[in-house]
N, C-alpha and C positions, 0 to 999 in steps of 0.2 A: 371529473365529478367533484373531486375535493375542492378544487378552485371555484367551482360554481357554488358549492355548499358555503364555502367561506364568504363569497361575495353576497349571496343572498341572505345568509345569516346576519352579516353586518348591516345590510340595507334595512332589514326588518327589526333589528335590535334583539334578536332571539339568539341566545347562546347555542352553539351547534358544535358537534364533534363527529368524527368519521372512524369507523373500525374496518379498515380494509383487510384483504388477505395478508396474512403475515409477511410474505416476501416484499409487499409494498410499503410496510410501515416506515422504514428508514427513509425511502425516497420521498414519500409524502410528508413525514415530519420535517424534512429539509426544505420542502416546497411551500408548505402552507402555514398559517399562523394558528389555525384552529387546533384544538386538541386532536391528536391522532392516538387511537387506542388499539390494543391487540384484540383479536377476536377470541383469544384463549391464552391462558397461562397455566403452567404446571406448578405444583407446590415444592419443586426441588431446589436445593442449593446448586450453584454451578458445580460441575463435576462430570462424571461419566454417565450422562444421561442423553445418548444420541437420539435425536428425533423428538425431544421434549423442549418446551419453551420456558426458560427461566425468567424471573422478573428482572434479573440483572440484564439479560439479553434484550428484553423489551426496553429497559432504561437506556441502554447503550444505543439503541436504534433511534431514540428520540421520542419514544411513546410516552404518553402522559398517564397511562393506565391500561386497563384491560377488562374485557368482559370476563367473567368467572362463572362456570357452571351453565353455560348456555345449554338449552335442551338438545342440541345437536352434538355437544361435547360435554356430557355430565361428568361430575366429579362426586366423590363421597363427601359427607360432612367434614370429616377430618382434613381431607384435602382442600376443601373450600376454605376452611379456617386457616390452614397454613398458607394458602395462596394469598388470602386477604392480608395477613400478617406480613408476608414478604413484600407485597405491593407497598403497603403502608410504610414499612421500614425504609423504602426507597423514595418515599414521597409521591408514589404513584396511586391513582384512584382505582378502586375496585368497583365495577358495576356487576354486583351479584345477581344472577338470574334465578328465578323460581317459577315453577309452573302453576302454582295455586296458592291459596291463602295459608294453609298450614305449613307447607315448606318455606314460604316467605316469613312467617312468624319465627320459625326455627332459625333461619338464616339471619334474621334481624338481630338475634342475640350476639352476632359477631360485630355489630355496629358498623357495617360497611357505609361509605359515603353515599352509595347509591344502591338501590335494590329494585330490579325490574321484574314485574310479574308479566309472564307470557304463557298463557295456555298453549301447550305444544300442538294441540289438534287445530288451532286457528292460525299458527305461523304460516305465512306464505299464502293464506287463503284470501277469499274475497269478502269475508265478513269480519268486521272489527270486533275485538274483545269487548269494546264499549257498547256494541249492539248485541253480540250473542251472549255475553256473560258479564253485564255491567256490575253485578254484585262482586265479582272477583276483584275489580279495581277498588270499589268503595271499602270492602272488608279488608283487602290487603293494606290499603292506605291507613285505615283506623288501627289495624293490628300492628303494623310496623312501627307507626308513630308512638304507639303505646309502649312498645318494647325498646326502640331506639328513636327518640325524638329528633335526633340530628340527621338520621337517614332520609335522603330524598327518594321518593317512590316514583318510579317510571313505569309505563306500560307499553306493551307491544303486542303484536299478533294481529294481522289483518288491518292495520291502520292504513288508510288510503287517502284521506283528504281532510279538509278543514272541519267538517262536522264531526269526524272521528276524534280529532284533536280536542275540539271544544267540549265534547261530551266526556272525554277522558279526564279533562281538567276539572269539569263539574263534579266528577266522581271522586276526586281527590288525588289524582295523579298530578306530579309536578313537571312531568316531561314524558316524551315518547321515544321508542325505539322503532325505527323503520328500515326496512331492507328492500323487500321484493317490490314494493309499490314504486320505489325510485329506480332501483337497478333494472326492472323490466320495462320501465316506462319508454315509450317512443319519444316523448318530450320531458325529459327529467326536470328541466327548468320550471315548467308549468305545475308539475306535481310538487316540487319543493316549495315553490311560492304559495301553492294552495295550503300545503301543510303548515307553513310558517304563519299564514294569515289567521290560523286558529288560535294563536297565542295572544 
């Protein structure tokens, strides 16, 4: 999947990245040239934290950043702030996730390089956020850019194809997060090609 994404991203001229399961980060980072991100990072320094993922361990694995605060692995605001700072100190990108406009505004104060809005109730579903709740994208983009002009806004949740991507971009998103549409597809190549054609 990572090699396919790398190939199709290069062919389309669209920057792409992949966030595999944590045990696969090191292997993929050594295999492909696209950015490989962690799906989660904890806000701790290296030390006695069995079962937690430090920014240093991600860096050592070859990751170029991590998702932070995904709805399936939420953190408190102080934990998010510490995780973003620890990633930045190592030159790693934070993709901070928020479920709606107001949490996105609060988290934009941390000036992360990326902030992704994904309403949790739409994640993994069949209806895109750009269809079900388009105002979430437009209001998040406006709000985040007011608070942190350098933060790039991404959106996810139910994104399945070209029309979802095109609409998200029209609403102010600068990129997308996609998981189930590709991971569950019988023909991932055609789904990725369709998604990339929306840029």
